[in-house]
N, C-alpha and C positions, 0 to 999 in steps of 0.2 A: 465591445467587450473583448477582453483578452482571455484566451483559453490556455491553461497549463497543459503540459505534455501528458500527465496522467489522466486528466479529464478528457483530452482528445482521444487518447487510447481507449478509455472506457466507452466513450461514445461510439467509436468505431467497432469495438468488440460487441457492444450491445446491438448494433445494427447487423452484425454478422450472424450467420446461423439461421437455422429454421426456427419456427415458433416453438417446436418441441425442445430444441437445444437451448433456446433462450429460457424457456420455462424450467428446464432441468438445471441450468446454470444458476438461475435465481434460487431454486429450491435447495441447492447444495452449497450456496455461498458461505453460510456460517460454518458448515462442516469443514470446508476447505480452509477457512481461517483458523479453526481449532487445530486442524492437521499441521498447519505451519507453526502454530504456537507450541504444539506438542513436540515437533521435531526440534525446535529451537531450545526448549527446556531440556530435552534428552541430550542434546549436544552440550549444553551448559554443564549438565551433571557429568557427562563423559570427560569433558575438559577439566572441570573443577573450577571454572570461572566463566563469566559472561562477558559480552561486549556491550559497552555503552556507546551509543551514537550521539554526537552533538555537532552542531553546526558552528563553524568558525568563520569569521569575516575578516578580510583584510582589504585594504584600499589600494588601488593601483592608479597610476597616472594614465589618463586616456584622453582622446580628443572628444570634446563635447560640442554639440551644436545647440545654439540658443537663438531665439528670436526675441530681440529686445527693442525697446523704444516704441513710440506711438506708431511708427511706420512698420513695426515688426520685422526689421531688417535682420538678416541672417548673420550670426557671429559665430566663428569657430574659435575655440580656446581649449587650453588644457585644464583638466579638473580631476579630482579624486572620485573614483567610482567604486562601490563595494563589490567584492567578489566573494561569494559564499562557497564553502566546501564542507562536506560532511566527513567527519573523522570518527573512527572507532578506537576505543581504548579498552583494554581488559579491566574488569572490575571483579572484586571478590564476591562470592556467593555463599550463602548458608545452605549446604547440601540438604539439610532436613527440611528447610522451607521450600527449596526447589522440588524436592520429592513430594511434599504435600501439594504443591502447586500442580505438579504433573498428574498426581492422582485425581485432583479436582478437574483438570482439563480432560482427562480420559473419561471420567464419569459423565461430564457434560457432553462430550462428543458422542458417547454411547446413547444418551437420551436424545440428542439431536439426530443421530443416524436413523433411529426408528421413525421419527417424524419426517425426515428427509426421504426415507424409502417410500413412505406413503405418498408424499408430495410428488416424487418422481413417477410413481405408478399413476397418479392422477394426471400428470403431464402427458404420459404416454397414452392414456385413455382419451384425453382431450385433443391431443394432436397425434393421431395414429400415423404410422409410416414416416415419422420424422417431418411431417408437414406442419 
């Protein structure tokens, strides 16, 4: 099985920390996501435009190794391999739509914050002294 870098990092971070810290991190995950979205939307409104990310691919010549034939002999040759890159470009926004989106995100965050505060208190009660 092949693991990607974000997955490996998530596995490492999940294994790190005390049970209380893992519980609190889990309880506040959605709130942190909303915080990032709120910050991004506020930045879009301040700039007057947003950034759109997209992945572009180009092919480059590289040395490839293959095993061919019934005896699976090793053959080295040149081939095209894809190279992926993420690029951002500015895109226009509708400020009224962004402002409504921001209001909705803030309202959702306020509702989640109340639930997260209760969950954090439960984590602290379940795992006292950070254990």
